C-alpha positions in Angstrom: 0.0 0.0 0.0 1.2 3.5 -0.8 0.5 6.9 0.8 0.7 10.3 -0.7 1.1 12.9 2.1 -0.1 16.3 1.2 -1.7 15.0 -2.0 -3.5 18.2 -3.0 -5.2 17.4 -6.3 -4.2 13.7 -6.0 -2.4 13.7 -9.4 0.6 11.8 -7.9 -1.7 9.5 -6.0 -3.4 8.7 -9.3 0.1 7.9 -10.8 0.9 5.7 -7.8 -2.3 3.7 -8.2 -0.9 2.2 -11.4 2.1 0.8 -9.4 0.5 -0.2 -6.1 -2.6 -2.4 -5.3 -3.9 0.3 -2.9 -3.1 4.0 -2.6 -4.3 6.5 -0.1 -4.1 10.3 -0.6 -4.0 12.5 2.5 -4.2 16.2 2.8 -5.2 18.6 5.6 -7.2 20.8 3.1 -10.6 19.2 2.8 -11.7 21.7 0.1 -8.9 20.7 -2.3 -9.7 17.0 -1.7 -13.4 17.6 -2.5 -12.3 19.0 -5.9 -10.0 16.0 -6.7 -11.4 13.6 -9.2 -9.7 10.3 -8.4 -12.3 7.6 -7.9 -9.7 4.8 -7.6 -7.9 6.5 -4.7 -9.4 7.0 -1.2 -8.7 10.6 0.0 -8.5 11.4 3.7 -8.5 14.8 5.3 -5.9 14.6 8.1 -2.8 16.2 9.6 0.6 14.7 8.6 1.6 14.9 12.2 -1.4 12.7 13.2 -1.7 10.1 10.6 -4.9 8.0 11.0 -3.2 4.9 9.9 -2.0 1.7 11.6 1.6 1.4 12.6 3.8 -0.3 9.9 0.9 -0.5 7.4 2.3 1.4 4.5 4.9 0.1 2.0 5.7 3.4 0.2 5.3 7.0 1.4 5.6 9.9 -1.0 5.3 13.6 -0.3 6.0 16.6 -2.5 6.1 20.2 -1.2 3.9 19.6 1.8 6.0 18.9 4.9 7.4 22.5 5.2 3.8 23.4 6.2 4.1 21.1 9.2 6.4 20.6 12.1 8.8 18.3 10.1 9.9 16.3 13.2 6.4 15.5 14.2 5.3 14.6 10.6 8.5 12.5 9.9 8.0 10.6 13.2 4.4 9.7 12.0 5.6 8.8 8.5 8.3 6.5 10.0 5.7 5.0 12.4 3.3 4.0 9.6 6.0 2.8 7.2 6.4 -1.0 7.2 9.8 -2.6 7.8 11.6 -2.6 4.4 9.2 0.1 3.2 10.4 3.1 1.3 10.0 6.8 1.8 10.5 9.5 -0.9 10.1 13.1 0.1 10.6 16.2 -1.9 10.3 19.6 -0.3 11.5 23.1 -0.8 14.7 24.3 0.8 16.7 27.5 1.0 20.3 27.6 -0.2 22.9 27.5 2.6 24.3 30.8 1.2 22.0 33.4 -0.4 22.4 33.5 -4.2 20.8 35.3 -7.0 18.0 33.5 -8.7 19.1 32.2 -12.0 15.6 31.7 -13.4 12.5 33.5 -12.3 9.4 31.9 -10.9 7.4 32.7 -14.0 9.9 31.1 -16.4 10.1 27.9 -14.2 6.3 27.6 -14.1 5.8 28.2 -17.9 8.6 25.7 -18.8 7.1 23.1 -16.5 3.9 22.9 -18.7 5.4 20.5 -21.1 6.3 18.0 -18.4 2.9 18.3 -16.7 1.2 17.9 -20.2 3.1 14.7 -20.9 2.1 13.2 -17.5 -1.3 14.6 -16.8 -2.8 15.9 -20.1 -3.3 19.4 -21.5 -6.2 20.5 -19.2 -4.6 19.4 -15.9 -1.3 21.0 -17.0 -2.9 24.2 -17.9 -4.8 24.3 -14.5 -1.5 23.7 -12.6 0.4 26.4 -14.5 -2.3 29.0 -14.2 -2.7 28.3 -10.5 1.1 28.6 -10.0 1.1 32.0 -11.8 -1.9 33.3 -9.7 -1.6 36.0 -7.0 -2.9 33.5 -4.5 0.0 31.1 -5.2 2.6 33.9 -5.2 1.3 35.1 -1.8 1.6 31.5 -0.6 5.2 31.3 -1.7 6.1 34.6 0.0 4.6 33.3 3.3 6.6 30.0 3.2 9.6 29.5 5.4 12.1 26.8 4.3 14.9 25.0 6.0 18.3 25.6 4.6 19.7 22.7 2.7 22.1 22.0 5.7 19.2 22.2 8.2 17.0 20.0 6.0 19.7 17.3 6.0 20.2 17.7 9.8 16.5 17.5 10.7 15.4 14.8 8.2 18.7 12.8 8.6 18.2 12.6 12.4 14.8 10.8 11.9 15.8 8.9 8.8 19.3 7.6 9.5 21.2 6.7 6.4 18.9 8.6 4.1 20.1 9.8 0.8 19.7 13.5 -0.1 20.0 15.5 -3.3 19.5 19.3 -3.9 18.3 20.9 -7.1 16.8 24.3 -7.9 15.5 25.0 -4.4 14.2 21.5 -3.7 15.7 18.8 -1.6 14.8 15.1 -2.2 15.3 12.5 0.5 14.9 8.8 0.0 15.0 6.2 2.8 14.2 2.6 3.4 13.0 1.6 6.8 15.2 -1.1 8.3 13.6 -4.3 9.4 14.8 -3.7 12.9 14.7 0.0 14.0 
């Protein structure tokens, strides 16, 4: 069974449903889940720091861009709790550079150029909705309000709860992958 934490529109949960027998999408925003159209995936409104799932019941946990909205230590502890021994975790979240640097590419350019990738994976209509939303004043305000861990702090916090995890940094995002040992 797979879990998408902070699933939003459930687009990734839909993709996961082709690879796992059962997938659950979870988000704290009930309104966004009501708009999601993914009949094959149960969607649950819940806080990532209080997952309403049985201990060691999930084989794969994925999250993109959601955990910085939570207390990462609480959310990670819950994610580890529900992950089965040998299960895998893949988390991608935004991070700040260790040293301030000038932006090489503006937000607008990154969003517009992402359309092709979204179109290939999700279709034209879904890709257009994502791009237009990410160019909207609402999304820009959301970005200005966000606070991100530095890349160094990200590795420190996540690494303390996911010992032996692998990290990579690219364009303001940090990816962490981890397999839960059979004896923790």
